[in-house]
N, C-alpha and C positions, 0 to 999 in steps of 0.2 A: 504494498501498500503504499504510494509514494504523496508527504505531505506536498502543497501547492500543484498539485496536479489534479486533471479529470480524472479518476479511474473507473474501471466497467467492475461494478462489485454485483452480488449476489443478494437478494433479499432472505435474511437466515430466520428473521421472527420479528413479529408484532408483539409490541405491550406498550404499558399505558404510556409511556415518555416518548414513543417512536418505532420506527421499524430499526432491528440491527443487520447492517449489511457485511459480509465478508469476502475476503478476495481467493486466491487460490493457495494459500498458505495459512487459511482459517483464520485469520487475524480480522479481527470484529470491529465495525464502527457503527455508532448510531447516527441513526437520520431524523432529526428532530417531527415530532407531528405535523409541525407546520409547513412541512416540506411534503409528505403524504398526500396523494391521492387516492381518489377509490378505487381508483383500476389496477392498484397496485395490491400484488399478491405474491405469496411466499414461493422462491425460485427465481422470482423475474431477474432479468439483468437490469442496473440503473446505471447510466454514465454519472457521477456524483464527483464536485469536487469537494478536495481534503485539506482542511485547513486546522487551526487553532483556535476556539471559541475567547470571549471575554474574561472564561476562567482558565485558558489554556490547557483545556482538552481537546483532542482531536474530535474532529466531529464531519460529519459530510452536510453538502446540503445542494440542491437542485440548481441553486441558482448559478449563472453561469458570470464569472470575475471578468472585469476587464484586463487583466493580465495572468497570466499562467509563470510559471516556475520557467527563469532564465529569459522570460519574452522581455518585452518592451511596448509603453503605452505613455503618452501624455494623461496625466492622473490631477486632481484637484485638489487641493492644498485646503482643508476644512477647518484646523487649527492645528497653532504649534505652542508647543508645552517644553517645561524644563526638559524631557526625555527625548522631543525630536517634534520631527512635523506628523502630521497625521492626515491621510490623503482617502477620499472615496475612489474605491475599486470596485464599487457593485454589491461588497456583500456588507451584512448585516456589523460586523466589527471594522473599522476602520485600519489602512496597515501604516503602520509607524515608519517612517524612514531616520535612523538617527542623526544625530547631528556628526558622527562620524562618516557618512554616507552620503552627508553631501555637498555637491561641488562647489555650491555657492549659499549661503545662507536664504533658505526657502521663506515665502508670507506668504500668510493666510491670503486666499481669492484668488489664486494662481494657480497656472497650470504648469508642469514641468516633467521633460520625460524625463520616465522612471523604469526600473527594470527590476524585476522581481529575486528577489536570491533565497537561499536556505542557510541559517546556520547549522552549521554539522554538529556541532557541541549542544544545541539545545532545541534542534528541529524544529526552530520557528523561523516562517518567513518572514524577510523586512525588504523593504523599498528604498534602493540607492540611485539618484540622482548621479551617479561617478559614473557616469555609461562609457566611457573608452576603457576602462579597466575589465569592463564585463566583453568587451568584444575580442574578433580572434582576426590577428593580422592573416591573410589569405598568401598560401604558397603554394600554388599550384593554378594550373589554366583554367580557365571557365570558357567553357563553347561560347561563340559570340550568337551562335544561333538559339541556345538554351535560355527560357523565359526563367527570371529569377524573380524572388519576392521583395519585395520595396515597401520599407515604411518611410514615409517622409518627413523630415527633420525640419532643421531651422534652416533659414535664408544667410548664404557668405558671400563675401565680395566676389568671391568666383562663378556661386549658383546654388544649389539646393544641398543639403546634406543628408544622404538617406542611408540606413540600414537594410542591410543586403541577407535574406534567407537568416533573419533572427541572429546573425553572428560576424556580419564583416561591416566597416564600414566603408561607404562610397559616399560618389559627389555626382551629381547631374550640373554639367557644367550650363552657363545661361543661354549659351549658343543650341545649348540642345533641349531645352523647354519647349516642348509644342505645342502645351496646354497648361491650363492654370491649374496648380497643385495647393493641396491643403497641407498645413501642418498636422500630422498624426493621421493621414491620409492611406491607406495600405492600396499597392498596386502592383502591376507586374512590370517590370524592364528588361533589360539586355547588359551585360558586362562586355564595355567595349576593350577594356585593359586592365592588367593587373599590375597596379604601379612596383617598384622595389621596394616602398614602406609597409607593402602590403594592403593597402587600401585599393579601393576598386574606383576605378570611372565607367560611369553607368551612363545608358541610353534609355529613352523610353519607348521607343522604336524598333523595331527588329533590325540589326546592323548587317545588311546586305553588301554585295559585291561593292567597293567602290566606285564610282565612277568617275574618271581623271582624264586629263588629256593624254595624247598620245605622246608628247614630249615628258611628261608625267610618268608615265608608265615605262620610258625607256630608262627615264632617271633615276626610277624606284628598281629597274632590274639591274642597273650598274650597282646600286647599293647593296642589291642583296647577294651578289658575288663580292665585295670589296668592304664593305658594313659599314666603312668609313670614306669620305670626299673630302681633301683639303680644299674646298673652295667655298665662298659665300656671296653674300650680297655686295660686300666690299673689294671683293679680288676684281684685278683687273679682267680686261674683258678677253686677252688674250691666253690669260693662267685658265679660266673657265674652258674656252673653248677648247685647250690641249687637253684639259683634264677628262670633261664630258662630251666634248664635240657637238654645245652648239651655242647660239651666242647666248651674250648675257641678259638679254632681255629675254629669251626663251628659259634661260636656266631660272632665272626668277620668279615667272610666272610656274613652271612645274614646280619649283619648292614652297610656292604659297599654296598650289593646290595639296601637296601631300601633306606639309605640316596641320593646314586646315585639320586635315583628316587623321590627322595626328599618327603617320606612318612613319615620320621622320620626327630628331630632334637638329635644335642649332647650337651651335657652340661658336665660342671666338675662332677656332681653328677649321672650322667648317661644319659639315652636315653629316648624318650618321643614322643609321638606320633606326628606328624604333623597336626596343624589346619586345 
């Protein structure tokens, strides 16, 4: 039986205080009367969320929380006390975010991006706004054609931050935002690039074959072989022609096209194929 998660449990027996449910290991837990319905019967399988109530007892509920263990959601701060901030997570007992788990001081009446975590020592769930601590760096390639789950987060100078597949940090650049996005919205997108720092560049629309000019295709073909070319927009025209066999004007147009599609990187000593 997993605290902080939805469990599929079997109705074991009914009592004056509610129904007792059990898992495959014969652990039982109370589903209080207020969550029972007339059609429930012995041996029924129920999907219930398991957490600790106001008296710190493990209890089941048929209510659906706004967030599950390891998940992320924007939650509303109902109260701030000497113990921490208490947020509405859709259940009868509010969720506490301890002060040590607050990235910034939380204020009553505001919404904050929150993750639900489990204290292994006490078996209690808690909230945290220190989001980066609970995100993972991506260390593998993700196919561009495979859709991923996105949670829309805050705006930045570069675009909009997103959480990808409930575990990675990502960014949709401003010029890739093709529709209005709402903070907290859940949608799908496509990973365009895994960066060296393990974060992801994401687009909302499927990433198809890049449509670029013939000169850009030629330049890209050269880079796929040589990886790096010691010419750039400040290079002399004769140097550009010697290295890539095209005029400087054509070269600059090709570079611009490839750079826009993030197929190359630029540096003071030339251009390189993006990894």
